[in-house]
N, C-alpha and C positions, 0 to 999 in steps of 0.2 A: 291784391295780396298782399295778407300779411308781412309785415316787416321781418318776420322770423316764421319759420316751423316750428315746428314738437312734433320729438319724435321719443317712443317709449321705447327703451329696450334693454339689456342688458351685459354686463362687459363679459359673462359665460357665454356669451349667444353671438356666433361667429359672423352671423347674417348682421348682426346689430353693428356689429366692427365694422363690417363690410362696407355697411348704406353709411355709418357715422364717418367713415375717414374718406367715404366720395364728398358728402358735404363738408368737408373741412378743407377740400382737395378745392372744391369748386365754391370756397370762397362766399358757400351760401349762409345765410343766418341761420341757426339754429337754438332749440332749448333741446337739451338731453334730460329726461326724464328717465329715473331707473324704474322696471318694474317691480312694484311692489310699494314702490314709496308714499307717499303718504300724498305726494303732487299727482298721482296717475289713479286717483279714486274716482275723480271727475268726471274723467275724460272721454270723449266717446271709444268704445269698444269696436274691435274690429270683429266679423258675422264666428270667425273663428281665432282662437288666442294662441295666433305666432307669433316671434320675435323675426325683426322691428313691426311696429306700430307707429307708421308715419302721418299725422293730422292734414289733411289737404280738403281744400274746398271741393264740391264737386257739383256736377252741370247748374246746379238750381243756387250755388251758393253755400248750401251744410256742410259743414264741418265732418268729415267724415274718417274713420280710420282704415290706412289702407295695409297689408301687408304683400309680400313678394318682393325682392329687391330689385334680381332682375327689369321686370316693368317698372315698378319704381320709378329706378334709374333712367330710361327710357323718354316714361315723363317728365324725371324733372331735367333733361334737355331738351325737351321743347319749352315748358314752364319757366326756367331758366336758361333761357338760349345767350342772352351776352355774358354766361357765365364759362370759362371755361372748360373744355367738354372731357368727358371719359371715351367718347364714342369717336374713333378714326374718320376723318372727312370720307375717306376712299372706302365705296360699297365692299369691295374684296376682301379687305384689312380688314373692315368693323364685324365681318362675318367669321373669320376668321378667330378675332378679339373673342367674339359671342363664343364660339366651339370650346374655346379655350375656359373661357368664364361661367359655360356650362358645366364643361369636367371639374369646376374647382370649387363648383357650386353643390353637385351631383355626387361626385367620385368621394372629393377628399374628403365631405362630411363623414362618409362611412368610415374612413382613417380616425377619422376627432370621436365618433359615439365609438369607434371596437377599444382603442386605445386610452379612455375615458372610463370605461364601463366593462374590461374584460382584466382587467389588472390590478392587485391589492393596493399596490398602492396611491394610485389614482385615483378608484375608487374611495379610497381615505379622503386625500385631498378632497377632492371633488363633495363629496357629504358632509365635509367640516365647515368647505368657504361658500359654497353654490348657496344652501338657504337663508343662508348669514349677509349675503347680498343684498336679501329683497330688505331685507327690514337691520338695519345692524345694531339697533337696539331692542333688540328682542330679547326676551328673558333667554336664559341658557338651557332651561330643560325645552323651553320650544322648538329652539334650533337645534339639539340633537335630535329630537322626533320628528322633525321637520326632511331633516341629515337622512336619519333610515329610512324614513317612507318615501324621498325622492331616490337615494340609489336604490331601492328595492323596484320600483316602476322603471328604473330605467333600463338596471339591468333586464326587468323581462321584456322590455322594446328593444334587446337589441336585434330579435328576427327584422324590424322592421326598415333597417339599412343594409342587412345582409351577417353582420358580424355572428356566427356561431363557428364549433370546433373546424367542421369543411371546409369554410374561406377562410380561417385566420393567418394563413399563411401569405393569399392571395393578399392581401389586405396589407398585411405589414410589408412584406415585399416593395408593393408599391411605394409605398411610402419612404421606403429608405431608397426607391430611386428618382422617386421626383425631387427631392431633397438633392441628389446627384445634379439629375436633371436641371432644376432651379438653380445652382449654386455655378453652373457653367456656362448658363445662358445669364446670367446677374455679374458673371465678372467680365462679360463685354458690352454689357446694355445695363443701364443703368436702372431701368425698368425691362417686364415683361414684352411688353412690345412698343420698345424703342426707347427714346432720350425725357419720355412724357409717359405716365401710365395710361392703359386702356381699361375697361373693367375687367377683362382678366385679373390685370394685376391686384386689383380689389378683390376681387373672390377667389385668388389664394391666399392673399395677406389674409381677409378675415377666417378662412380656418386654420391657417397656421398660427394666427394670434393664439390659440388653445393647445395645438399642437408642440408649436414651438416655445410657446412662453407661460402657458399653466401646468400643462399634466407631466407629472415627473417620468414618466417612459417614453414616449413621444421628444422629448424638449431636451431627454441626455440625449439620445438618439441624434439628436438635430446639433445639438452644441458639439458631438464628438467628430462629428462627419461634414457638417455644413455648416460652420458658424457664421457664412456671408450672409446666410440665408435666415438666419435668427436676428442678425443685426440689420437686414434691412426689413423685414416685418416690425421693428422700433420705430424705423424709419418711417414706413410709410404709414402710421399709424393718427400722422400729422405731418402735413404736406403741405399744408397752406401757406408755407413762405418761400415754395419752392418755385422758380421762374420757368417756365419751359418756350419751348420754341414753336411757333404754331406744326411747322413742318417737322416735330419731334419724332413722329412713330414711325416703323419701320417703313419702305418703301416696295414697292413691284419689284423692281429690279435688282432688290441687294435683301431677299427673305435669307435670313440668315438661319444656318445647320440646326444650333440651338434650338429656335423656334419649332423648328420642323420635330426633333427632338421629343418637345413638347406634346405635338402633336400626335405622334406620333407612339405617348404612353398613353394618351387617352385611344388612341386607337386600340391598343394591346387592353386596355381592362375594361375602360367604360365601353365604350362603342359594343362590343359581345355582349354588357347586359344589357344597353337600353334596346337593340334588338331583340334577347330575349325577352327579355321584361315587356317589350312592346305585343309579344308572338304571345306570352302569357295569357297579359290581358283580351286579348280578341279572342283568344281560344273558351275565356273562363276558367282556366287550370285554375287552382290552387297553389302551385309553387313552380318559380321559374328553376327551372333545372340548364344548366349550358356549361362548358367551358372556357373559363378565362386565362393565360396563361398557361397552358399545360393543366389547369384542373379544376376541380369539380366544384360550381358555384352551385349554392342552396341559398333561394329565400321565398320569404314571399311578394307577391307581386304589390307593384308600386305606381298607382293610378298617377301621381302628381309627375315621377318619369317615362309612364306613357306622354302624357303634355308636355314634357322638355323634347322628344321625341319630334313630336306634329309639329313645337314652334322651331324647332330647327330645318324641320325639312321646307316651311312654308317659308322661312325666310332665304334659305338657299332657292329656293321657287323663283323670288322676288328677285333675284338676281335677275341682270339683263342680263346674254349667253354672254359676253364678252367676258362679263366677270365669272361666271360661274364656268369658265373656261379657263380662266388665271386659279379662280380657287380649288380647284378641280386637278393642275398640275403641282399644286403646292401640295394638296391630301394625297397624290397619287403613290401609294407603299405604304402610308402613315396605318393605315389600317380604319380610318373614318369614311373612306371613299365610300365605303359600305352602306353608310346612313343612307347614302344617295341613291343608293344603285334600282 
């Protein structure tokens, strides 16, 4: 195995920030190569140009570029078994962690995308800064043209995450709530999953790097209503020096109400979408139409999030009967139990 990993990412990519923070916390040596930089030109490329791209040896010893942070984090658990883990030892707690990770990755990204490309100040900042991250030394006229082209393309893709006039209030209200719920959880615990971070912590952190730290509109909301969360995001960015106890994750006999409240929020907004999206995909429908939080939700079906539901159900089915019973008792009344009926 190489002495270090190489990751191609971008500071404006929530998933790049998520994986980089995991590598830092686990003290896995890595090189960070920014997408678009000269150093990235001759590196292996993935089949689909998503971020981040982690270079790993395949079964034949060939270096390939891999994407998708959730399976990558699990593979790194195996490849670097001696490094401290971000997956709880207890399978049932690990499942709850994975459920919240999926919510962070797949619902909060709707908030991030919506705020960035639906508000004028946020569009202006993103169009100005994001293209310059790719090449800080490019000519000004190139940067301006790239910003205009990039913002136009992203605004046209708002439908991908479900951001539109019909769904805007659902997204914005859910962001306001998650700030308050996270603030309450972090008031009593250093991390979401206890005294040490789990994968859910890093998923929530990844999206929040943009929402609380870059985009003006959601950042202002966070600073006014949940400054603790803003500070926490800054801290989670670099946890290599944090020392944690092996038994630092939450235990079965002490599941805090503040964690259940986070699961309830996932059940309130993300679960109805997951189920409706799966139904739309199964029926070949052109649109997902459902009710979320008492309001109409509509968007194009999203195949990847159909896979997310399949993976959650697979992991739930792989739990022992005792572990499933415990998970069921925690999820009862949160809305998340509907995923596994």
